[in-house]
PyMOL Python script that loads the backbone (N, CA, C, O; Angstrom):
from pymol import cmd

cmd.read_pdbstr("""\
ATOM      1  N   MET A   1       5.285   4.036   6.448  1.00  0.00           N
ATOM      2  CA  MET A   1       5.681   4.958   5.402  1.00  0.00           C
ATOM      3  C   MET A   1       6.699   4.296   4.480  1.00  0.00           C
ATOM      4  O   MET A   1       7.429   3.391   4.882  1.00  0.00           O
ATOM      5  N   ARG A   2       6.730   4.753   3.272  1.00  0.00           N
ATOM      6  CA  ARG A   2       7.629   4.204   2.272  1.00  0.00           C
ATOM      7  C   ARG A   2       9.084   4.383   2.713  1.00  0.00           C
ATOM      8  O   ARG A   2       9.465   5.432   3.234  1.00  0.00           O
ATOM      9  N   GLY A   3       9.883   3.342   2.494  1.00  0.00           N
ATOM     10  CA  GLY A   3      11.299   3.426   2.808  1.00  0.00           C
ATOM     11  C   GLY A   3      11.649   3.044   4.236  1.00  0.00           C
ATOM     12  O   GLY A   3      12.825   3.039   4.597  1.00  0.00           O
ATOM     13  N   GLN A   4      10.659   2.725   5.054  1.00  0.00           N
ATOM     14  CA  GLN A   4      10.943   2.352   6.428  1.00  0.00           C
ATOM     15  C   GLN A   4      11.256   0.874   6.510  1.00  0.00           C
ATOM     16  O   GLN A   4      10.789   0.077   5.697  1.00  0.00           O
ATOM     17  N   GLY A   5      12.060   0.519   7.514  1.00  0.00           N
ATOM     18  CA  GLY A   5      12.350  -0.872   7.765  1.00  0.00           C
ATOM     19  C   GLY A   5      11.264  -1.492   8.623  1.00  0.00           C
ATOM     20  O   GLY A   5      10.320  -0.824   9.046  1.00  0.00           O
ATOM     21  N   ALA A   6      11.419  -2.787   8.872  1.00  0.00           N
ATOM     22  CA  ALA A   6      10.413  -3.525   9.638  1.00  0.00           C
ATOM     23  C   ALA A   6      10.275  -2.992  11.056  1.00  0.00           C
ATOM     24  O   ALA A   6       9.162  -2.894  11.573  1.00  0.00           O
ATOM     25  N   ALA A   7      11.384  -2.648  11.690  1.00  0.00           N
ATOM     26  CA  ALA A   7      11.334  -2.156  13.073  1.00  0.00           C
ATOM     27  C   ALA A   7      10.569  -0.838  13.156  1.00  0.00           C
ATOM     28  O   ALA A   7       9.768  -0.639  14.069  1.00  0.00           O
ATOM     29  N   GLU A   8      10.813   0.054  12.211  1.00  0.00           N
ATOM     30  CA  GLU A   8      10.124   1.342  12.206  1.00  0.00           C
ATOM     31  C   GLU A   8       8.628   1.160  11.931  1.00  0.00           C
ATOM     32  O   GLU A   8       7.797   1.830  12.544  1.00  0.00           O
ATOM     33  N   ALA A   9       8.288   0.257  11.015  1.00  0.00           N
ATOM     34  CA  ALA A   9       6.879   0.001  10.702  1.00  0.00           C
ATOM     35  C   ALA A   9       6.171  -0.607  11.912  1.00  0.00           C
ATOM     36  O   ALA A   9       5.038  -0.234  12.217  1.00  0.00           O
ATOM     37  N   ALA A  10       6.826  -1.537  12.601  1.00  0.00           N
ATOM     38  CA  ALA A  10       6.237  -2.160  13.792  1.00  0.00           C
ATOM     39  C   ALA A  10       6.039  -1.128  14.898  1.00  0.00           C
ATOM     40  O   ALA A  10       5.029  -1.159  15.602  1.00  0.00           O
ATOM     41  N   ASP A  11       6.991  -0.218  15.054  1.00  0.00           N
ATOM     42  CA  ASP A  11       6.874   0.835  16.058  1.00  0.00           C
ATOM     43  C   ASP A  11       5.725   1.776  15.730  1.00  0.00           C
ATOM     44  O   ASP A  11       4.978   2.179  16.622  1.00  0.00           O
ATOM     45  N   GLN A  12       5.579   2.126  14.466  1.00  0.00           N
ATOM     46  CA  GLN A  12       4.481   3.006  14.050  1.00  0.00           C
ATOM     47  C   GLN A  12       3.134   2.336  14.286  1.00  0.00           C
ATOM     48  O   GLN A  12       2.197   2.986  14.751  1.00  0.00           O
ATOM     49  N   LEU A  13       3.021   1.041  13.973  1.00  0.00           N
ATOM     50  CA  LEU A  13       1.778   0.310  14.205  1.00  0.00           C
ATOM     51  C   LEU A  13       1.475   0.238  15.701  1.00  0.00           C
ATOM     52  O   LEU A  13       0.329   0.418  16.113  1.00  0.00           O
ATOM     53  N   SER A  14       2.486  -0.021  16.501  1.00  0.00           N
ATOM     54  CA  SER A  14       2.310  -0.083  17.954  1.00  0.00           C
ATOM     55  C   SER A  14       1.808   1.247  18.513  1.00  0.00           C
ATOM     56  O   SER A  14       0.909   1.271  19.353  1.00  0.00           O
ATOM     57  N   GLN A  15       2.382   2.338  18.052  1.00  0.00           N
ATOM     58  CA  GLN A  15       1.952   3.669  18.499  1.00  0.00           C
ATOM     59  C   GLN A  15       0.494   3.923  18.100  1.00  0.00           C
ATOM     60  O   GLN A  15      -0.275   4.488  18.877  1.00  0.00           O
ATOM     61  N   MET A  16       0.121   3.505  16.893  1.00  0.00           N
ATOM     62  CA  MET A  16      -1.251   3.699  16.433  1.00  0.00           C
ATOM     63  C   MET A  16      -2.226   2.880  17.284  1.00  0.00           C
ATOM     64  O   MET A  16      -3.275   3.380  17.689  1.00  0.00           O
ATOM     65  N   ILE A  17      -1.875   1.623  17.550  1.00  0.00           N
ATOM     66  CA  ILE A  17      -2.733   0.773  18.374  1.00  0.00           C
ATOM     67  C   ILE A  17      -2.905   1.378  19.762  1.00  0.00           C
ATOM     68  O   ILE A  17      -4.022   1.433  20.277  1.00  0.00           O
ATOM     69  N   ASN A  18      -1.822   1.828  20.366  1.00  0.00           N
ATOM     70  CA  ASN A  18      -1.897   2.438  21.704  1.00  0.00           C
ATOM     71  C   ASN A  18      -2.733   3.714  21.693  1.00  0.00           C
ATOM     72  O   ASN A  18      -3.505   3.963  22.619  1.00  0.00           O
ATOM     73  N   HIS A  19      -2.580   4.516  20.654  1.00  0.00           N
ATOM     74  CA  HIS A  19      -3.327   5.772  20.540  1.00  0.00           C
ATOM     75  C   HIS A  19      -4.830   5.498  20.517  1.00  0.00           C
ATOM     76  O   HIS A  19      -5.586   6.121  21.263  1.00  0.00           O
ATOM     77  N   TYR A  20      -5.263   4.572  19.669  1.00  0.00           N
ATOM     78  CA  TYR A  20      -6.692   4.300  19.554  1.00  0.00           C
ATOM     79  C   TYR A  20      -7.226   3.473  20.723  1.00  0.00           C
ATOM     80  O   TYR A  20      -8.406   3.574  21.060  1.00  0.00           O
ATOM     81  N   ALA A  21      -6.373   2.655  21.343  1.00  0.00           N
ATOM     82  CA  ALA A  21      -6.791   1.909  22.543  1.00  0.00           C
ATOM     83  C   ALA A  21      -7.109   2.881  23.675  1.00  0.00           C
ATOM     84  O   ALA A  21      -8.026   2.639  24.461  1.00  0.00           O
ATOM     85  N   ALA A  22      -6.366   3.969  23.763  1.00  0.00           N
ATOM     86  CA  ALA A  22      -6.623   4.987  24.779  1.00  0.00           C
ATOM     87  C   ALA A  22      -7.965   5.674  24.553  1.00  0.00           C
ATOM     88  O   ALA A  22      -8.521   6.271  25.474  1.00  0.00           O
ATOM     89  N   GLN A  23      -8.485   5.592  23.329  1.00  0.00           N
ATOM     90  CA  GLN A  23      -9.786   6.175  23.002  1.00  0.00           C
ATOM     91  C   GLN A  23     -10.908   5.138  23.071  1.00  0.00           C
ATOM     92  O   GLN A  23     -12.050   5.424  22.709  1.00  0.00           O
ATOM     93  N   GLY A  24     -10.574   3.927  23.540  1.00  0.00           N
ATOM     94  CA  GLY A  24     -11.585   2.898  23.725  1.00  0.00           C
ATOM     95  C   GLY A  24     -11.787   1.956  22.554  1.00  0.00           C
ATOM     96  O   GLY A  24     -12.725   1.159  22.558  1.00  0.00           O
ATOM     97  N   LEU A  25     -10.923   2.033  21.553  1.00  0.00           N
ATOM     98  CA  LEU A  25     -11.047   1.137  20.401  1.00  0.00           C
ATOM     99  C   LEU A  25     -10.124  -0.067  20.577  1.00  0.00           C
ATOM    100  O   LEU A  25      -9.072   0.024  21.208  1.00  0.00           O
ATOM    101  N   GLU A  26     -10.543  -1.195  20.004  1.00  0.00           N
ATOM    102  CA  GLU A  26      -9.758  -2.429  20.095  1.00  0.00           C
ATOM    103  C   GLU A  26      -9.188  -2.773  18.729  1.00  0.00           C
ATOM    104  O   GLU A  26      -9.911  -2.783  17.733  1.00  0.00           O
ATOM    105  N   TYR A  27      -7.893  -3.055  18.683  1.00  0.00           N
ATOM    106  CA  TYR A  27      -7.237  -3.457  17.444  1.00  0.00           C
ATOM    107  C   TYR A  27      -7.785  -4.813  17.006  1.00  0.00           C
ATOM    108  O   TYR A  27      -7.907  -5.725  17.823  1.00  0.00           O
ATOM    109  N   VAL A  28      -8.113  -4.950  15.724  1.00  0.00           N
ATOM    110  CA  VAL A  28      -8.635  -6.208  15.191  1.00  0.00           C
ATOM    111  C   VAL A  28      -7.595  -6.889  14.306  1.00  0.00           C
ATOM    112  O   VAL A  28      -7.225  -8.037  14.551  1.00  0.00           O
ATOM    113  N   ARG A  29      -7.120  -6.176  13.266  1.00  0.00           N
ATOM    114  CA  ARG A  29      -6.164  -6.789  12.343  1.00  0.00           C
ATOM    115  C   ARG A  29      -5.584  -5.734  11.400  1.00  0.00           C
ATOM    116  O   ARG A  29      -6.049  -4.597  11.333  1.00  0.00           O
ATOM    117  N   LEU A  30      -4.564  -6.155  10.686  1.00  0.00           N
ATOM    118  CA  LEU A  30      -3.961  -5.342   9.637  1.00  0.00           C
ATOM    119  C   LEU A  30      -4.328  -5.991   8.312  1.00  0.00           C
ATOM    120  O   LEU A  30      -4.063  -7.175   8.106  1.00  0.00           O
ATOM    121  N   GLU A  31      -4.933  -5.229   7.419  1.00  0.00           N
ATOM    122  CA  GLU A  31      -5.365  -5.731   6.111  1.00  0.00           C
ATOM    123  C   GLU A  31      -4.503  -5.111   5.019  1.00  0.00           C
ATOM    124  O   GLU A  31      -4.017  -3.988   5.158  1.00  0.00           O
ATOM    125  N   SER A  32      -4.322  -5.847   3.944  1.00  0.00           N
ATOM    126  CA  SER A  32      -3.641  -5.280   2.776  1.00  0.00           C
ATOM    127  C   SER A  32      -4.488  -5.544   1.534  1.00  0.00           C
ATOM    128  O   SER A  32      -5.113  -6.595   1.392  1.00  0.00           O
ATOM    129  N   VAL A  33      -4.488  -4.570   0.656  1.00  0.00           N
ATOM    130  CA  VAL A  33      -5.200  -4.674  -0.614  1.00  0.00           C
ATOM    131  C   VAL A  33      -4.215  -4.280  -1.699  1.00  0.00           C
ATOM    132  O   VAL A  33      -3.619  -3.204  -1.644  1.00  0.00           O
ATOM    133  N   SER A  34      -4.043  -5.152  -2.687  1.00  0.00           N
ATOM    134  CA  SER A  34      -3.132  -4.813  -3.771  1.00  0.00           C
ATOM    135  C   SER A  34      -3.897  -4.685  -5.081  1.00  0.00           C
ATOM    136  O   SER A  34      -4.861  -5.407  -5.335  1.00  0.00           O
ATOM    137  N   THR A  35      -3.449  -3.762  -5.890  1.00  0.00           N
ATOM    138  CA  THR A  35      -4.030  -3.571  -7.213  1.00  0.00           C
ATOM    139  C   THR A  35      -2.900  -3.542  -8.236  1.00  0.00           C
ATOM    140  O   THR A  35      -1.789  -3.104  -7.935  1.00  0.00           O
ATOM    141  N   ILE A  36      -3.189  -4.006  -9.430  1.00  0.00           N
ATOM    142  CA  ILE A  36      -2.216  -3.963 -10.518  1.00  0.00           C
ATOM    143  C   ILE A  36      -2.854  -3.210 -11.677  1.00  0.00           C
ATOM    144  O   ILE A  36      -3.929  -3.575 -12.153  1.00  0.00           O
ATOM    145  N   VAL A  37      -2.189  -2.169 -12.119  1.00  0.00           N
ATOM    146  CA  VAL A  37      -2.659  -1.379 -13.254  1.00  0.00           C
ATOM    147  C   VAL A  37      -1.712  -1.643 -14.415  1.00  0.00           C
ATOM    148  O   VAL A  37      -0.504  -1.435 -14.305  1.00  0.00           O
ATOM    149  N   THR A  38      -2.270  -2.100 -15.518  1.00  0.00           N
ATOM    150  CA  THR A  38      -1.468  -2.401 -16.703  1.00  0.00           C
ATOM    151  C   THR A  38      -1.764  -1.377 -17.786  1.00  0.00           C
ATOM    152  O   THR A  38      -2.921  -1.109 -18.111  1.00  0.00           O
ATOM    153  N   THR A  39      -0.711  -0.816 -18.331  1.00  0.00           N
ATOM    154  CA  THR A  39      -0.876   0.118 -19.446  1.00  0.00           C
ATOM    155  C   THR A  39      -0.589  -0.643 -20.740  1.00  0.00           C
ATOM    156  O   THR A  39       0.355  -1.430 -20.797  1.00  0.00           O
ATOM    157  N   PRO A  40      -1.386  -0.417 -21.764  1.00  0.00           N
ATOM    158  CA  PRO A  40      -1.188  -1.142 -23.018  1.00  0.00           C
ATOM    159  C   PRO A  40       0.088  -0.668 -23.724  1.00  0.00           C
ATOM    160  O   PRO A  40       0.589   0.422 -23.445  1.00  0.00           O
ATOM    161  N   PRO A  41       0.604  -1.487 -24.631  1.00  0.00           N
ATOM    162  CA  PRO A  41       1.784  -1.045 -25.376  1.00  0.00           C
ATOM    163  C   PRO A  41       1.429   0.123 -26.301  1.00  0.00           C
ATOM    164  O   PRO A  41       0.282   0.290 -26.715  1.00  0.00           O
ATOM    165  N   ASN A  42       2.431   0.907 -26.602  1.00  0.00           N
ATOM    166  CA  ASN A  42       2.262   2.039 -27.505  1.00  0.00           C
ATOM    167  C   ASN A  42       3.136   1.760 -28.727  1.00  0.00           C
ATOM    168  O   ASN A  42       4.350   1.600 -28.595  1.00  0.00           O
ATOM    169  N   ALA A  43       2.536   1.701 -29.904  1.00  0.00           N
ATOM    170  CA  ALA A  43       3.277   1.366 -31.122  1.00  0.00           C
ATOM    171  C   ALA A  43       4.172   2.506 -31.604  1.00  0.00           C
ATOM    172  O   ALA A  43       5.023   2.299 -32.469  1.00  0.00           O
ATOM    173  N   GLY A  44       3.992   3.682 -31.064  1.00  0.00           N
ATOM    174  CA  GLY A  44       4.790   4.818 -31.513  1.00  0.00           C
ATOM    175  C   GLY A  44       4.317   5.328 -32.862  1.00  0.00           C
ATOM    176  O   GLY A  44       3.243   4.955 -33.333  1.00  0.00           O
ATOM    177  N   CYS A  45       5.102   6.163 -33.467  1.00  0.00           N
ATOM    178  CA  CYS A  45       4.768   6.742 -34.766  1.00  0.00           C
ATOM    179  C   CYS A  45       5.547   5.985 -35.839  1.00  0.00           C
ATOM    180  O   CYS A  45       6.777   6.028 -35.862  1.00  0.00           O
ATOM    181  N   PHE A  46       4.841   5.299 -36.716  1.00  0.00           N
ATOM    182  CA  PHE A  46       5.448   4.477 -37.767  1.00  0.00           C
ATOM    183  C   PHE A  46       6.385   3.418 -37.178  1.00  0.00           C
ATOM    184  O   PHE A  46       7.361   3.017 -37.814  1.00  0.00           O
ATOM    185  N   GLY A  47       6.074   2.967 -35.950  1.00  0.00           N
ATOM    186  CA  GLY A  47       6.880   1.919 -35.328  1.00  0.00           C
ATOM    187  C   GLY A  47       8.087   2.425 -34.555  1.00  0.00           C
ATOM    188  O   GLY A  47       8.809   1.628 -33.956  1.00  0.00           O
ATOM    189  N   PHE A  48       8.323   3.743 -34.557  1.00  0.00           N
ATOM    190  CA  PHE A  48       9.462   4.310 -33.829  1.00  0.00           C
ATOM    191  C   PHE A  48       8.999   4.877 -32.491  1.00  0.00           C
ATOM    192  O   PHE A  48       7.924   5.470 -32.404  1.00  0.00           O
ATOM    193  N   GLY A  49       9.788   4.700 -31.474  1.00  0.00           N
ATOM    194  CA  GLY A  49       9.468   5.278 -30.160  1.00  0.00           C
ATOM    195  C   GLY A  49       8.385   4.527 -29.409  1.00  0.00           C
ATOM    196  O   GLY A  49       7.794   5.065 -28.472  1.00  0.00           O
ATOM    197  N   GLY A  50       8.120   3.307 -29.802  1.00  0.00           N
ATOM    198  CA  GLY A  50       7.104   2.522 -29.118  1.00  0.00           C
ATOM    199  C   GLY A  50       7.544   2.098 -27.729  1.00  0.00           C
ATOM    200  O   GLY A  50       8.737   2.066 -27.427  1.00  0.00           O
ATOM    201  N   THR A  51       6.580   1.775 -26.893  1.00  0.00           N
ATOM    202  CA  THR A  51       6.870   1.299 -25.543  1.00  0.00           C
ATOM    203  C   THR A  51       6.090   0.006 -25.298  1.00  0.00           C
ATOM    204  O   THR A  51       4.961  -0.139 -25.765  1.00  0.00           O
ATOM    205  N   PRO A  52       6.690  -0.928 -24.568  1.00  0.00           N
ATOM    206  CA  PRO A  52       5.976  -2.168 -24.259  1.00  0.00           C
ATOM    207  C   PRO A  52       4.917  -1.936 -23.186  1.00  0.00           C
ATOM    208  O   PRO A  52       4.901  -0.901 -22.520  1.00  0.00           O
ATOM    209  N   ALA A  53       4.041  -2.912 -23.036  1.00  0.00           N
ATOM    210  CA  ALA A  53       3.055  -2.845 -21.954  1.00  0.00           C
ATOM    211  C   ALA A  53       3.804  -2.870 -20.623  1.00  0.00           C
ATOM    212  O   ALA A  53       4.880  -3.458 -20.521  1.00  0.00           O
ATOM    213  N   SER A  54       3.234  -2.234 -19.614  1.00  0.00           N
ATOM    214  CA  SER A  54       3.866  -2.247 -18.293  1.00  0.00           C
ATOM    215  C   SER A  54       2.791  -2.379 -17.221  1.00  0.00           C
ATOM    216  O   SER A  54       1.631  -2.024 -17.428  1.00  0.00           O
ATOM    217  N   SER A  55       3.207  -2.896 -16.081  1.00  0.00           N
ATOM    218  CA  SER A  55       2.291  -3.071 -14.958  1.00  0.00           C
ATOM    219  C   SER A  55       2.894  -2.445 -13.713  1.00  0.00           C
ATOM    220  O   SER A  55       4.100  -2.530 -13.477  1.00  0.00           O
ATOM    221  N   ILE A  56       2.039  -1.817 -12.922  1.00  0.00           N
ATOM    222  CA  ILE A  56       2.461  -1.218 -11.656  1.00  0.00           C
ATOM    223  C   ILE A  56       1.564  -1.775 -10.564  1.00  0.00           C
ATOM    224  O   ILE A  56       0.339  -1.716 -10.662  1.00  0.00           O
ATOM    225  N   GLU A  57       2.186  -2.320  -9.518  1.00  0.00           N
ATOM    226  CA  GLU A  57       1.415  -2.843  -8.389  1.00  0.00           C
ATOM    227  C   GLU A  57       1.445  -1.829  -7.252  1.00  0.00           C
ATOM    228  O   GLU A  57       2.497  -1.284  -6.919  1.00  0.00           O
ATOM    229  N   THR A  58       0.287  -1.585  -6.665  1.00  0.00           N
ATOM    230  CA  THR A  58       0.163  -0.704  -5.511  1.00  0.00           C
ATOM    231  C   THR A  58      -0.443  -1.512  -4.372  1.00  0.00           C
ATOM    232  O   THR A  58      -1.433  -2.219  -4.560  1.00  0.00           O
ATOM    233  N   VAL A  59       0.158  -1.405  -3.185  1.00  0.00           N
ATOM    234  CA  VAL A  59      -0.349  -2.115  -2.015  1.00  0.00           C
ATOM    235  C   VAL A  59      -0.744  -1.088  -0.966  1.00  0.00           C
ATOM    236  O   VAL A  59       0.054  -0.228  -0.594  1.00  0.00           O
ATOM    237  N   LEU A  60      -1.984  -1.182  -0.491  1.00  0.00           N
ATOM    238  CA  LEU A  60      -2.490  -0.309   0.558  1.00  0.00           C
ATOM    239  C   LEU A  60      -2.676  -1.136   1.825  1.00  0.00           C
ATOM    240  O   LEU A  60      -3.151  -2.270   1.764  1.00  0.00           O
ATOM    241  N   TYR A  61      -2.304  -0.577   2.964  1.00  0.00           N
ATOM    242  CA  TYR A  61      -2.467  -1.259   4.239  1.00  0.00           C
ATOM    243  C   TYR A  61      -3.487  -0.506   5.073  1.00  0.00           C
ATOM    244  O   TYR A  61      -3.464   0.723   5.142  1.00  0.00           O
ATOM    245  N   MET A  62      -4.388  -1.261   5.712  1.00  0.00           N
ATOM    246  CA  MET A  62      -5.426  -0.653   6.539  1.00  0.00           C
ATOM    247  C   MET A  62      -5.395  -1.306   7.910  1.00  0.00           C
ATOM    248  O   MET A  62      -5.323  -2.529   8.032  1.00  0.00           O
ATOM    249  N   VAL A  63      -5.451  -0.470   8.936  1.00  0.00           N
ATOM    250  CA  VAL A  63      -5.502  -0.972  10.304  1.00  0.00           C
ATOM    251  C   VAL A  63      -6.970  -0.965  10.722  1.00  0.00           C
ATOM    252  O   VAL A  63      -7.636   0.067  10.629  1.00  0.00           O
ATOM    253  N   VAL A  64      -7.481  -2.110  11.182  1.00  0.00           N
ATOM    254  CA  VAL A  64      -8.887  -2.263  11.513  1.00  0.00           C
ATOM    255  C   VAL A  64      -9.038  -2.288  13.020  1.00  0.00           C
ATOM    256  O   VAL A  64      -8.367  -3.047  13.719  1.00  0.00           O
ATOM    257  N   PHE A  65      -9.942  -1.433  13.512  1.00  0.00           N
ATOM    258  CA  PHE A  65     -10.264  -1.342  14.940  1.00  0.00           C
ATOM    259  C   PHE A  65     -11.760  -1.567  15.110  1.00  0.00           C
ATOM    260  O   PHE A  65     -12.527  -1.422  14.158  1.00  0.00           O
ATOM    261  N   LYS A  66     -12.172  -1.919  16.316  1.00  0.00           N
ATOM    262  CA  LYS A  66     -13.599  -1.973  16.629  1.00  0.00           C
ATOM    263  C   LYS A  66     -13.834  -1.299  17.964  1.00  0.00           C
ATOM    264  O   LYS A  66     -12.952  -1.253  18.821  1.00  0.00           O
ATOM    265  N   SER A  67     -15.052  -0.773  18.126  1.00  0.00           N
ATOM    266  CA  SER A  67     -15.374  -0.078  19.374  1.00  0.00           C
ATOM    267  C   SER A  67     -16.138  -0.982  20.312  1.00  0.00           C
ATOM    268  O   SER A  67     -16.496  -0.567  21.414  1.00  0.00           O
TER     269      SER A  67
END
""", "prot")
cmd.dss("prot")
cmd.show_as("cartoon", "prot")
cmd.util.cbc("prot")
cmd.orient("prot")
């Protein structure tokens, strides 16, 4: 979850692995996918109030299991 430290993230992953292992699934790996969305600049009205282009990166993490 956002705002967690490494220890909390590792504990959450460990709990998830144990939960699904109890259901017969085997942990394979942790994957990450990142995307960058860029918004074009806005010239504003007659050049006033314009905004520069900006980019936002989003990273998604997926835990992969196999049966």
